[in-house]
PDB file as gemmi writes it, atoms N, CA and C in Angstrom:
CRYST1    1.000    1.000    1.000  90.00  90.00  90.00 P 1                      
ATOM      1  N   MET A   1      31.983 -26.926  24.914  1.00  0.00           N  
ATOM      2  CA  MET A   1      31.277 -27.113  23.678  1.00  0.00           C  
ATOM      3  C   MET A   1      30.386 -25.922  23.354  1.00  0.00           C  
ATOM      4  N   SER A   2      30.414 -24.887  24.187  1.00  0.00           N  
ATOM      5  CA  SER A   2      29.533 -23.752  23.940  1.00  0.00           C  
ATOM      6  C   SER A   2      30.005 -22.912  22.762  1.00  0.00           C  
ATOM      7  N   HIS A   3      31.302 -22.925  22.458  1.00  0.00           N  
ATOM      8  CA  HIS A   3      31.813 -22.135  21.342  1.00  0.00           C  
ATOM      9  C   HIS A   3      32.391 -23.076  20.291  1.00  0.00           C  
ATOM     10  N   ILE A   4      31.725 -23.146  19.162  1.00  0.00           N  
ATOM     11  CA  ILE A   4      32.179 -24.018  18.082  1.00  0.00           C  
ATOM     12  C   ILE A   4      32.805 -23.150  17.004  1.00  0.00           C  
ATOM     13  N   ASP A   5      33.985 -23.530  16.550  1.00  0.00           N  
ATOM     14  CA  ASP A   5      34.683 -22.783  15.504  1.00  0.00           C  
ATOM     15  C   ASP A   5      33.961 -23.006  14.178  1.00  0.00           C  
ATOM     16  N   PRO A   6      33.461 -21.935  13.529  1.00  0.00           N  
ATOM     17  CA  PRO A   6      32.707 -22.104  12.285  1.00  0.00           C  
ATOM     18  C   PRO A   6      33.573 -22.562  11.113  1.00  0.00           C  
ATOM     19  N   GLY A   7      34.844 -22.307  11.167  1.00  0.00           N  
ATOM     20  CA  GLY A   7      35.750 -22.755  10.118  1.00  0.00           C  
ATOM     21  C   GLY A   7      35.629 -21.934   8.849  1.00  0.00           C  
ATOM     22  N   PRO A   8      36.267 -22.386   7.803  1.00  0.00           N  
ATOM     23  CA  PRO A   8      36.299 -21.611   6.554  1.00  0.00           C  
ATOM     24  C   PRO A   8      34.958 -21.610   5.811  1.00  0.00           C  
ATOM     25  N   LEU A   9      34.080 -22.577   6.049  1.00  0.00           N  
ATOM     26  CA  LEU A   9      32.808 -22.626   5.341  1.00  0.00           C  
ATOM     27  C   LEU A   9      31.844 -21.523   5.775  1.00  0.00           C  
ATOM     28  N   ALA A  10      32.054 -20.954   6.943  1.00  0.00           N  
ATOM     29  CA  ALA A  10      31.165 -19.902   7.410  1.00  0.00           C  
ATOM     30  C   ALA A  10      31.279 -18.657   6.545  1.00  0.00           C  
ATOM     31  N   SER A  11      32.460 -18.398   6.009  1.00  0.00           N  
ATOM     32  CA  SER A  11      32.656 -17.208   5.189  1.00  0.00           C  
ATOM     33  C   SER A  11      32.576 -17.505   3.693  1.00  0.00           C  
ATOM     34  N   TYR A  12      32.321 -18.738   3.325  1.00  0.00           N  
ATOM     35  CA  TYR A  12      32.268 -19.115   1.909  1.00  0.00           C  
ATOM     36  C   TYR A  12      30.985 -18.590   1.268  1.00  0.00           C  
ATOM     37  N   ASP A  13      31.116 -17.993   0.104  1.00  0.00           N  
ATOM     38  CA  ASP A  13      29.977 -17.474  -0.648  1.00  0.00           C  
ATOM     39  C   ASP A  13      29.965 -18.126  -2.021  1.00  0.00           C  
ATOM     40  N   SER A  14      29.074 -19.079  -2.218  1.00  0.00           N  
ATOM     41  CA  SER A  14      29.053 -19.837  -3.474  1.00  0.00           C  
ATOM     42  C   SER A  14      28.669 -18.960  -4.664  1.00  0.00           C  
ATOM     43  N   LEU A  15      27.886 -17.890  -4.443  1.00  0.00           N  
ATOM     44  CA  LEU A  15      27.480 -17.031  -5.553  1.00  0.00           C  
ATOM     45  C   LEU A  15      28.649 -16.260  -6.154  1.00  0.00           C  
ATOM     46  N   SER A  16      29.686 -16.022  -5.364  1.00  0.00           N  
ATOM     47  CA  SER A  16      30.837 -15.285  -5.882  1.00  0.00           C  
ATOM     48  C   SER A  16      32.031 -16.204  -6.183  1.00  0.00           C  
ATOM     49  N   ASP A  17      31.820 -17.493  -6.111  1.00  0.00           N  
ATOM     50  CA  ASP A  17      32.883 -18.449  -6.413  1.00  0.00           C  
ATOM     51  C   ASP A  17      33.115 -18.487  -7.928  1.00  0.00           C  
ATOM     52  N   PRO A  18      34.350 -18.191  -8.392  1.00  0.00           N  
ATOM     53  CA  PRO A  18      34.611 -18.176  -9.848  1.00  0.00           C  
ATOM     54  C   PRO A  18      34.464 -19.557 -10.499  1.00  0.00           C  
ATOM     55  N   ASN A  19      34.594 -20.616  -9.720  1.00  0.00           N  
ATOM     56  CA  ASN A  19      34.460 -21.966 -10.277  1.00  0.00           C  
ATOM     57  C   ASN A  19      33.002 -22.333 -10.569  1.00  0.00           C  
ATOM     58  N   LEU A  20      32.065 -21.571 -10.005  1.00  0.00           N  
ATOM     59  CA  LEU A  20      30.652 -21.879 -10.195  1.00  0.00           C  
ATOM     60  C   LEU A  20      29.936 -20.886 -11.113  1.00  0.00           C  
ATOM     61  N   THR A  21      30.663 -20.003 -11.787  1.00  0.00           N  
ATOM     62  CA  THR A  21      30.024 -18.988 -12.629  1.00  0.00           C  
ATOM     63  C   THR A  21      29.222 -19.623 -13.757  1.00  0.00           C  
ATOM     64  N   ALA A  22      29.736 -20.674 -14.368  1.00  0.00           N  
ATOM     65  CA  ALA A  22      28.999 -21.328 -15.461  1.00  0.00           C  
ATOM     66  C   ALA A  22      27.688 -21.919 -14.939  1.00  0.00           C  
ATOM     67  N   TYR A  23      27.732 -22.487 -13.744  1.00  0.00           N  
ATOM     68  CA  TYR A  23      26.529 -23.072 -13.143  1.00  0.00           C  
ATOM     69  C   TYR A  23      25.479 -21.996 -12.873  1.00  0.00           C  
ATOM     70  N   PHE A  24      25.907 -20.868 -12.292  1.00  0.00           N  
ATOM     71  CA  PHE A  24      24.957 -19.818 -11.947  1.00  0.00           C  
ATOM     72  C   PHE A  24      24.557 -18.980 -13.161  1.00  0.00           C  
ATOM     73  N   ASN A  25      25.272 -19.070 -14.277  1.00  0.00           N  
ATOM     74  CA  ASN A  25      24.876 -18.374 -15.494  1.00  0.00           C  
ATOM     75  C   ASN A  25      23.849 -19.156 -16.301  1.00  0.00           C  
ATOM     76  N   ASN A  26      23.560 -20.372 -15.905  1.00  0.00           N  
ATOM     77  CA  ASN A  26      22.508 -21.164 -16.535  1.00  0.00           C  
ATOM     78  C   ASN A  26      21.192 -20.402 -16.397  1.00  0.00           C  
ATOM     79  N   SER A  27      20.404 -20.331 -17.476  1.00  0.00           N  
ATOM     80  CA  SER A  27      19.182 -19.510 -17.463  1.00  0.00           C  
ATOM     81  C   SER A  27      18.185 -19.976 -16.412  1.00  0.00           C  
ATOM     82  N   ARG A  28      18.029 -21.284 -16.242  1.00  0.00           N  
ATOM     83  CA  ARG A  28      17.101 -21.785 -15.212  1.00  0.00           C  
ATOM     84  C   ARG A  28      17.575 -21.407 -13.809  1.00  0.00           C  
ATOM     85  N   MET A  29      18.883 -21.531 -13.580  1.00  0.00           N  
ATOM     86  CA  MET A  29      19.431 -21.204 -12.262  1.00  0.00           C  
ATOM     87  C   MET A  29      19.310 -19.709 -11.991  1.00  0.00           C  
ATOM     88  N   ARG A  30      19.561 -18.871 -13.007  1.00  0.00           N  
ATOM     89  CA  ARG A  30      19.447 -17.410 -12.835  1.00  0.00           C  
ATOM     90  C   ARG A  30      18.016 -17.034 -12.501  1.00  0.00           C  
ATOM     91  N   LYS A  31      17.046 -17.637 -13.190  1.00  0.00           N  
ATOM     92  CA  LYS A  31      15.635 -17.362 -12.902  1.00  0.00           C  
ATOM     93  C   LYS A  31      15.309 -17.751 -11.465  1.00  0.00           C  
ATOM     94  N   HIS A  32      15.827 -18.896 -11.047  1.00  0.00           N  
ATOM     95  CA  HIS A  32      15.589 -19.352  -9.674  1.00  0.00           C  
ATOM     96  C   HIS A  32      16.205 -18.384  -8.658  1.00  0.00           C  
ATOM     97  N   LEU A  33      17.431 -17.950  -8.901  1.00  0.00           N  
ATOM     98  CA  LEU A  33      18.107 -17.034  -7.982  1.00  0.00           C  
ATOM     99  C   LEU A  33      17.383 -15.697  -7.916  1.00  0.00           C  
ATOM    100  N   ILE A  34      16.885 -15.223  -9.053  1.00  0.00           N  
ATOM    101  CA  ILE A  34      16.147 -13.953  -9.079  1.00  0.00           C  
ATOM    102  C   ILE A  34      14.828 -14.117  -8.345  1.00  0.00           C  
ATOM    103  N   LYS A  35      14.118 -15.218  -8.604  1.00  0.00           N  
ATOM    104  CA  LYS A  35      12.826 -15.443  -7.959  1.00  0.00           C  
ATOM    105  C   LYS A  35      12.969 -15.601  -6.449  1.00  0.00           C  
ATOM    106  N   SER A  36      14.042 -16.233  -6.009  1.00  0.00           N  
ATOM    107  CA  SER A  36      14.253 -16.426  -4.578  1.00  0.00           C  
ATOM    108  C   SER A  36      14.806 -15.178  -3.896  1.00  0.00           C  
ATOM    109  N   GLY A  37      15.234 -14.186  -4.685  1.00  0.00           N  
ATOM    110  CA  GLY A  37      15.689 -12.931  -4.113  1.00  0.00           C  
ATOM    111  C   GLY A  37      17.168 -12.876  -3.780  1.00  0.00           C  
ATOM    112  N   LEU A  38      17.928 -13.843  -4.222  1.00  0.00           N  
ATOM    113  CA  LEU A  38      19.373 -13.859  -3.940  1.00  0.00           C  
ATOM    114  C   LEU A  38      20.160 -12.982  -4.902  1.00  0.00           C  
ATOM    115  N   VAL A  39      19.581 -12.740  -6.096  1.00  0.00           N  
ATOM    116  CA  VAL A  39      20.239 -11.955  -7.129  1.00  0.00           C  
ATOM    117  C   VAL A  39      19.222 -10.984  -7.712  1.00  0.00           C  
ATOM    118  N   THR A  40      19.673  -9.760  -8.045  1.00  0.00           N  
ATOM    119  CA  THR A  40      18.775  -8.793  -8.668  1.00  0.00           C  
ATOM    120  C   THR A  40      18.614  -9.138 -10.144  1.00  0.00           C  
ATOM    121  N   ARG A  41      17.687  -8.467 -10.805  1.00  0.00           N  
ATOM    122  CA  ARG A  41      17.479  -8.708 -12.237  1.00  0.00           C  
ATOM    123  C   ARG A  41      18.694  -8.295 -13.059  1.00  0.00           C  
ATOM    124  N   ARG A  42      19.477  -7.389 -12.528  1.00  0.00           N  
ATOM    125  CA  ARG A  42      20.707  -6.964 -13.216  1.00  0.00           C  
ATOM    126  C   ARG A  42      21.857  -7.936 -12.985  1.00  0.00           C  
ATOM    127  N   GLY A  43      21.663  -8.915 -12.120  1.00  0.00           N  
ATOM    128  CA  GLY A  43      22.695  -9.913 -11.870  1.00  0.00           C  
ATOM    129  C   GLY A  43      23.561  -9.613 -10.659  1.00  0.00           C  
ATOM    130  N   GLN A  44      23.222  -8.609  -9.891  1.00  0.00           N  
ATOM    131  CA  GLN A  44      24.018  -8.274  -8.704  1.00  0.00           C  
ATOM    132  C   GLN A  44      23.585  -9.152  -7.530  1.00  0.00           C  
ATOM    133  N   ILE A  45      24.552  -9.581  -6.757  1.00  0.00           N  
ATOM    134  CA  ILE A  45      24.283 -10.416  -5.593  1.00  0.00           C  
ATOM    135  C   ILE A  45      23.702  -9.539  -4.490  1.00  0.00           C  
ATOM    136  N   VAL A  46      22.607  -9.993  -3.889  1.00  0.00           N  
ATOM    137  CA  VAL A  46      21.942  -9.267  -2.813  1.00  0.00           C  
ATOM    138  C   VAL A  46      22.637  -9.613  -1.497  1.00  0.00           C  
ATOM    139  N   SER A  47      22.901  -8.601  -0.687  1.00  0.00           N  
ATOM    140  CA  SER A  47      23.566  -8.861   0.596  1.00  0.00           C  
ATOM    141  C   SER A  47      22.626  -9.635   1.523  1.00  0.00           C  
ATOM    142  N   GLU A  48      23.217 -10.303   2.481  1.00  0.00           N  
ATOM    143  CA  GLU A  48      22.430 -11.118   3.413  1.00  0.00           C  
ATOM    144  C   GLU A  48      21.450 -10.259   4.205  1.00  0.00           C  
ATOM    145  N   LYS A  49      21.886  -9.069   4.590  1.00  0.00           N  
ATOM    146  CA  LYS A  49      21.019  -8.166   5.353  1.00  0.00           C  
ATOM    147  C   LYS A  49      19.789  -7.764   4.531  1.00  0.00           C  
ATOM    148  N   VAL A  50      20.010  -7.376   3.283  1.00  0.00           N  
ATOM    149  CA  VAL A  50      18.899  -6.978   2.405  1.00  0.00           C  
ATOM    150  C   VAL A  50      18.008  -8.186   2.111  1.00  0.00           C  
ATOM    151  N   PHE A  51      18.611  -9.350   1.906  1.00  0.00           N  
ATOM    152  CA  PHE A  51      17.856 -10.568   1.644  1.00  0.00           C  
ATOM    153  C   PHE A  51      16.922 -10.887   2.807  1.00  0.00           C  
ATOM    154  N   ARG A  52      17.452 -10.825   4.019  1.00  0.00           N  
ATOM    155  CA  ARG A  52      16.624 -11.105   5.204  1.00  0.00           C  
ATOM    156  C   ARG A  52      15.520 -10.068   5.372  1.00  0.00           C  
ATOM    157  N   LEU A  53      15.842  -8.812   5.113  1.00  0.00           N  
ATOM    158  CA  LEU A  53      14.849  -7.742   5.197  1.00  0.00           C  
ATOM    159  C   LEU A  53      13.729  -7.959   4.180  1.00  0.00           C  
ATOM    160  N   ASN A  54      14.098  -8.288   2.945  1.00  0.00           N  
ATOM    161  CA  ASN A  54      13.096  -8.542   1.908  1.00  0.00           C  
ATOM    162  C   ASN A  54      12.223  -9.743   2.249  1.00  0.00           C  
ATOM    163  N   ASN A  55      12.837 -10.808   2.774  1.00  0.00           N  
ATOM    164  CA  ASN A  55      12.066 -11.984   3.158  1.00  0.00           C  
ATOM    165  C   ASN A  55      11.111 -11.681   4.305  1.00  0.00           C  
ATOM    166  N   ALA A  56      11.570 -10.891   5.278  1.00  0.00           N  
ATOM    167  CA  ALA A  56      10.703 -10.516   6.392  1.00  0.00           C  
ATOM    168  C   ALA A  56       9.529  -9.679   5.880  1.00  0.00           C  
ATOM    169  N   ARG A  57       9.800  -8.781   4.948  1.00  0.00           N  
ATOM    170  CA  ARG A  57       8.739  -7.945   4.367  1.00  0.00           C  
ATOM    171  C   ARG A  57       7.719  -8.800   3.620  1.00  0.00           C  
ATOM    172  N   LYS A  58       8.205  -9.762   2.826  1.00  0.00           N  
ATOM    173  CA  LYS A  58       7.301 -10.650   2.086  1.00  0.00           C  
ATOM    174  C   LYS A  58       6.454 -11.491   3.037  1.00  0.00           C  
ATOM    175  N   GLU A  59       7.081 -11.990   4.091  1.00  0.00           N  
ATOM    176  CA  GLU A  59       6.359 -12.802   5.068  1.00  0.00           C  
ATOM    177  C   GLU A  59       5.289 -11.973   5.772  1.00  0.00           C  
ATOM    178  N   HIS A  60       5.608 -10.734   6.098  1.00  0.00           N  
ATOM    179  CA  HIS A  60       4.634  -9.841   6.731  1.00  0.00           C  
ATOM    180  C   HIS A  60       3.461  -9.579   5.784  1.00  0.00           C  
ATOM    181  N   GLN A  61       3.754  -9.344   4.502  1.00  0.00           N  
ATOM    182  CA  GLN A  61       2.693  -9.112   3.527  1.00  0.00           C  
ATOM    183  C   GLN A  61       1.798 -10.345   3.399  1.00  0.00           C  
ATOM    184  N   ARG A  62       2.403 -11.520   3.380  1.00  0.00           N  
ATOM    185  CA  ARG A  62       1.621 -12.762   3.323  1.00  0.00           C  
ATOM    186  C   ARG A  62       0.725 -12.892   4.537  1.00  0.00           C  
ATOM    187  N   HIS A  63       1.274 -12.574   5.697  1.00  0.00           N  
ATOM    188  CA  HIS A  63       0.517 -12.671   6.946  1.00  0.00           C  
ATOM    189  C   HIS A  63      -0.667 -11.706   6.933  1.00  0.00           C  
ATOM    190  N   VAL A  64      -0.430 -10.464   6.516  1.00  0.00           N  
ATOM    191  CA  VAL A  64      -1.501  -9.462   6.456  1.00  0.00           C  
ATOM    192  C   VAL A  64      -2.559  -9.892   5.446  1.00  0.00           C  
ATOM    193  N   ARG A  65      -2.138 -10.409   4.307  1.00  0.00           N  
ATOM    194  CA  ARG A  65      -3.079 -10.875   3.280  1.00  0.00           C  
ATOM    195  C   ARG A  65      -3.947 -12.006   3.822  1.00  0.00           C  
ATOM    196  N   ASP A  66      -3.337 -12.940   4.565  1.00  0.00           N  
ATOM    197  CA  ASP A  66      -4.098 -14.042   5.153  1.00  0.00           C  
ATOM    198  C   ASP A  66      -5.095 -13.530   6.190  1.00  0.00           C  
ATOM    199  N   LEU A  67      -4.658 -12.585   7.018  1.00  0.00           N  
ATOM    200  CA  LEU A  67      -5.568 -12.018   8.011  1.00  0.00           C  
ATOM    201  C   LEU A  67      -6.736 -11.309   7.345  1.00  0.00           C  
ATOM    202  N   LEU A  68      -6.464 -10.573   6.281  1.00  0.00           N  
ATOM    203  CA  LEU A  68      -7.520  -9.870   5.562  1.00  0.00           C  
ATOM    204  C   LEU A  68      -8.502 -10.862   4.945  1.00  0.00           C  
ATOM    205  N   ALA A  69      -8.004 -11.912   4.328  1.00  0.00           N  
ATOM    206  CA  ALA A  69      -8.878 -12.925   3.731  1.00  0.00           C  
ATOM    207  C   ALA A  69      -9.732 -13.596   4.805  1.00  0.00           C  
ATOM    208  N   GLN A  70      -9.126 -13.892   5.926  1.00  0.00           N  
ATOM    209  CA  GLN A  70      -9.850 -14.513   7.031  1.00  0.00           C  
ATOM    210  C   GLN A  70     -10.934 -13.573   7.562  1.00  0.00           C  
ATOM    211  N   SER A  71     -10.614 -12.295   7.651  1.00  0.00           N  
ATOM    212  CA  SER A  71     -11.582 -11.304   8.119  1.00  0.00           C  
ATOM    213  C   SER A  71     -12.759 -11.188   7.154  1.00  0.00           C  
ATOM    214  N   ILE A  72     -12.480 -11.217   5.868  1.00  0.00           N  
ATOM    215  CA  ILE A  72     -13.543 -11.136   4.862  1.00  0.00           C  
ATOM    216  C   ILE A  72     -14.470 -12.342   4.969  1.00  0.00           C  
ATOM    217  N   VAL A  73     -13.905 -13.521   5.140  1.00  0.00           N  
ATOM    218  CA  VAL A  73     -14.715 -14.732   5.265  1.00  0.00           C  
ATOM    219  C   VAL A  73     -15.594 -14.659   6.508  1.00  0.00           C  
ATOM    220  N   HIS A  74     -15.023 -14.231   7.629  1.00  0.00           N  
ATOM    221  CA  HIS A  74     -15.800 -14.122   8.864  1.00  0.00           C  
ATOM    222  C   HIS A  74     -16.924 -13.101   8.724  1.00  0.00           C  
ATOM    223  N   LYS A  75     -16.644 -11.993   8.066  1.00  0.00           N  
ATOM    224  CA  LYS A  75     -17.665 -10.967   7.857  1.00  0.00           C  
ATOM    225  C   LYS A  75     -18.787 -11.502   6.978  1.00  0.00           C  
ATOM    226  N   ALA A  76     -18.438 -12.227   5.919  1.00  0.00           N  
ATOM    227  CA  ALA A  76     -19.450 -12.802   5.036  1.00  0.00           C  
ATOM    228  C   ALA A  76     -20.314 -13.819   5.783  1.00  0.00           C  
ATOM    229  N   LEU A  77     -19.690 -14.637   6.616  1.00  0.00           N  
ATOM    230  CA  LEU A  77     -20.454 -15.608   7.407  1.00  0.00           C  
ATOM    231  C   LEU A  77     -21.376 -14.905   8.392  1.00  0.00           C  
ATOM    232  N   ASP A  78     -20.889 -13.841   9.013  1.00  0.00           N  
ATOM    233  CA  ASP A  78     -21.700 -13.076   9.955  1.00  0.00           C  
ATOM    234  C   ASP A  78     -22.896 -12.434   9.249  1.00  0.00           C  
ATOM    235  N   MET A  79     -22.665 -11.874   8.070  1.00  0.00           N  
ATOM    236  CA  MET A  79     -23.753 -11.263   7.300  1.00  0.00           C  
ATOM    237  C   MET A  79     -24.794 -12.315   6.902  1.00  0.00           C  
ATOM    238  N   GLU A  80     -24.333 -13.485   6.506  1.00  0.00           N  
ATOM    239  CA  GLU A  80     -25.256 -14.562   6.131  1.00  0.00           C  
ATOM    240  C   GLU A  80     -26.062 -15.026   7.343  1.00  0.00           C  
ATOM    241  N   ARG A  81     -25.442 -15.107   8.496  1.00  0.00           N  
ATOM    242  CA  ARG A  81     -26.130 -15.496   9.723  1.00  0.00           C  
ATOM    243  C   ARG A  81     -27.237 -14.487  10.054  1.00  0.00           C  
ATOM    244  N   HIS A  82     -26.930 -13.184   9.925  1.00  0.00           N  
ATOM    245  CA  HIS A  82     -27.927 -12.156  10.184  1.00  0.00           C  
ATOM    246  C   HIS A  82     -29.073 -12.223   9.174  1.00  0.00           C  
ATOM    247  N   ARG A  83     -28.740 -12.476   7.925  1.00  0.00           N  
ATOM    248  CA  ARG A  83     -29.774 -12.586   6.892  1.00  0.00           C  
ATOM    249  C   ARG A  83     -30.708 -13.754   7.181  1.00  0.00           C  
ATOM    250  N   GLN A  84     -30.147 -14.864   7.573  1.00  0.00           N  
ATOM    251  CA  GLN A  84     -30.967 -16.046   7.885  1.00  0.00           C  
ATOM    252  C   GLN A  84     -31.837 -15.789   9.116  1.00  0.00           C  
ATOM    253  N   MET A  85     -31.290 -15.081  10.117  1.00  0.00           N  
ATOM    254  CA  MET A  85     -32.083 -14.751  11.311  1.00  0.00           C  
ATOM    255  C   MET A  85     -33.251 -13.846  10.937  1.00  0.00           C  
ATOM    256  N   ASN A  86     -33.014 -12.870  10.046  1.00  0.00           N  
ATOM    257  CA  ASN A  86     -34.087 -11.975   9.618  1.00  0.00           C  
ATOM    258  C   ASN A  86     -35.167 -12.743   8.864  1.00  0.00           C  
ATOM    259  N   ILE A  87     -34.768 -13.655   8.001  1.00  0.00           N  
ATOM    260  CA  ILE A  87     -35.741 -14.467   7.260  1.00  0.00           C  
ATOM    261  C   ILE A  87     -36.561 -15.305   8.233  1.00  0.00           C  
ATOM    262  N   LYS A  88     -35.894 -15.913   9.205  1.00  0.00           N  
ATOM    263  CA  LYS A  88     -36.594 -16.739  10.191  1.00  0.00           C  
ATOM    264  C   LYS A  88     -37.567 -15.894  10.998  1.00  0.00           C  
ATOM    265  N   ARG A  89     -37.149 -14.702  11.400  1.00  0.00           N  
ATOM    266  CA  ARG A  89     -38.004 -13.803  12.172  1.00  0.00           C  
ATOM    267  C   ARG A  89     -39.227 -13.386  11.341  1.00  0.00           C  
ATOM    268  N   GLN A  90     -39.015 -13.077  10.080  1.00  0.00           N  
ATOM    269  CA  GLN A  90     -40.132 -12.685   9.205  1.00  0.00           C  
ATOM    270  C   GLN A  90     -41.104 -13.848   9.012  1.00  0.00           C  
ATOM    271  N   LEU A  91     -40.584 -15.054   8.868  1.00  0.00           N  
ATOM    272  CA  LEU A  91     -41.457 -16.227   8.722  1.00  0.00           C  
ATOM    273  C   LEU A  91     -42.261 -16.469   9.983  1.00  0.00           C  
ATOM    274  N   GLU A  92     -41.630 -16.257  11.142  1.00  0.00           N  
ATOM    275  CA  GLU A  92     -42.365 -16.434  12.407  1.00  0.00           C  
ATOM    276  C   GLU A  92     -43.463 -15.381  12.534  1.00  0.00           C  
ATOM    277  N   GLU A  93     -43.191 -14.138  12.129  1.00  0.00           N  
ATOM    278  CA  GLU A  93     -44.202 -13.071  12.188  1.00  0.00           C  
ATOM    279  C   GLU A  93     -45.363 -13.388  11.238  1.00  0.00           C  
ATOM    280  N   ILE A  94     -45.053 -13.889  10.057  1.00  0.00           N  
ATOM    281  CA  ILE A  94     -46.100 -14.269   9.111  1.00  0.00           C  
ATOM    282  C   ILE A  94     -46.935 -15.401   9.675  1.00  0.00           C  
ATOM    283  N   GLY A  95     -46.274 -16.355  10.339  1.00  0.00           N  
ATOM    284  CA  GLY A  95     -46.986 -17.494  10.976  1.00  0.00           C  
ATOM    285  C   GLY A  95     -47.904 -17.021  12.077  1.00  0.00           C  
ATOM    286  N   LYS A  96     -47.500 -15.993  12.854  1.00  0.00           N  
ATOM    287  CA  LYS A  96     -48.334 -15.458  13.940  1.00  0.00           C  
ATOM    288  C   LYS A  96     -49.538 -14.727  13.377  1.00  0.00           C  
ATOM    289  N   VAL A  97     -49.350 -13.979  12.285  1.00  0.00           N  
ATOM    290  CA  VAL A  97     -50.430 -13.224  11.677  1.00  0.00           C  
ATOM    291  C   VAL A  97     -51.486 -14.168  11.104  1.00  0.00           C  
ATOM    292  N   GLU A  98     -51.080 -15.281  10.537  1.00  0.00           N  
ATOM    293  CA  GLU A  98     -52.002 -16.222   9.918  1.00  0.00           C  
ATOM    294  C   GLU A  98     -52.814 -16.979  10.941  1.00  0.00           C  
ATOM    295  N   ARG A  99     -52.427 -17.077  12.159  1.00  0.00           N  
ATOM    296  CA  ARG A  99     -53.151 -17.845  13.197  1.00  0.00           C  
ATOM    297  C   ARG A  99     -54.276 -17.080  13.667  1.00  0.00           C  
TER     298      ARG A  99                                                      
END                                                                             
């Protein structure tokens, strides 16, 4: 059972199927295919290799953007913590001077 025959469906490409051209020429479907990266704006089918590369690039950009946002939040929290410590220290010094 280690080697399973993929059969004819493994090589089937629905985007190039002539029976489905009317379906894929629908404006909503074309917009979806373009947005998902399966088809270029000119209507050319994107190869699987390029599709995977583009998806990996997008995922990496999302990851970097999330890390940057997280870093900004942590920095802002750290700055606020330092500001509050300085205010507390100044209030304690004022309290000592008044005694």
